[in-house]
C-alpha positions, 0 to 999 in steps of 0.5 A, spaced: 499 499 500 505 503 501 508 503 493 501 505 491 502 512 494 509 513 493 508 512 486 502 517 486 506 522 491 512 521 485 507 523 479 502 528 481 507 533 480 507 530 472 495 531 461 494 530 455 495 523 457 494 514 449 496 504 440 495 507 433 502 512 433 498 518 437 498 514 442 506 510 442 508 514 447 503 514 452 505 510 458 500 505 463 501 503 470 497 500 476 498 498 482 491 494 485 491 492 492 491 484 493 486 483 499 481 487 496 475 484 493 473 488 487 467 484 485 464 486 492 464 494 490 457 497 487 458 503 489 461 510 488 461 517 488 466 524 486 472 526 492 470 533 491 473 536 485 480 535 481 483 540 476 487 538 471 492 545 471 490 550 467 493 552 459 492 558 458 496 559 452 492 553 449 498 549 448 497 542 451 489 544 451 485 546 446 482 553 446 475 551 449 477 543 451 475 542 457 480 535 461 476 535 467 469 534 465 473 529 459 477 524 464 470 524 469 466 522 463 471 517 461 472 514 469 465 514 470 464 511 464 469 505 465 466 505 472 459 503 470 461 499 465 465 494 471 457 494 474 458 500 478 453 505 480 453 513 482 452 513 489 454 519 492 450 518 499 452 510 500 459 509 496 463 503 498 468 507 493 471 513 493 473 516 486 479 522 485 484 524 480 489 528 478 493 531 472 499 536 471 503 537 466 511 539 466 512 543 460 519 543 462 521 536 461 528 534 458 529 528 455 536 524 453 534 522 445 539 518 441 539 521 432 542 516 428 543 520 422 549 518 418 554 512 422 555 516 428 550 515 434 549 522 438 545 523 444 543 529 447 538 532 452 532 535 449 525 539 451 520 533 451 515 536 455 510 530 459 504 530 462 500 524 467 494 523 470 494 519 476 487 515 478 485 513 485 480 508 489 478 509 496 475 503 500 470 509 504 470 504 510 477 505 511 479 510 507 485 506 503 487 507 496 485 500 494 487 501 487 492 506 482 492 508 476 498 512 472 498 515 465 504 519 462 505 521 456 509 525 452 505 533 450 502 533 444 502 540 443 497 545 439 492 538 439 485 539 437 480 536 440 479 531 437 486 528 438 486 529 446 478 526 446 483 520 443 488 520 448 485 521 453 479 514 452 485 511 450 488 512 457 483 511 461 481 506 457 488 502 457 488 504 465 482 501 467 483 495 463 488 493 469 483 494 475 482 487 476 475 485 477 
C-alpha cells in the first residue's frame, strides 16, 4: 500500500495524456491492493473536485476544451462498465484524480544520423494522469492507475479526446474484477 502512495506522490507534479502512432508514447501502470475483492464494490462517489492544471496559452489543451469534464466522463464510463453506480449518499469507493504537466521536462534523445550516434538532452514536455480508488470505510487507497505521456503541443479537441480515452480505458483494463 505504501508503494501505491509513493507512486501517487511522485507523479502528481507531472495530461494530455494514447495504439496508433498518436498513442505510442503513452505508458500505463496500475497497482491494486491484492487483499481487496473488487467485485464486492457496487457504488462510488467523487472525492471533492479535482482539477487539471490550467493552460492559459493553449499549448497542450485546446481553447474551450474542458479536460476535467472529459476525464470525469471517461472514468464514470469505465466504472459503470464494471457494474458500479454513482451514489454520493452511501458510496463504497471514493474516486479521485489528478493531472499535471511539466513543460520543462528534459529527456536524453539518441540521434543516429550518418554512422555516428549522438545523444543530447531535449525538451520533451510530459504529462501524467493519476486515478485513485479509495475504500470509503477504511479510507485506504485500494487501486491507483497512472498514465504518462509526452505532451502534444497545440493539439485539436479530437486528438486530446482520443488520447485521454486511450489512457483512461487502458488504465481501467488493469483494475481487477
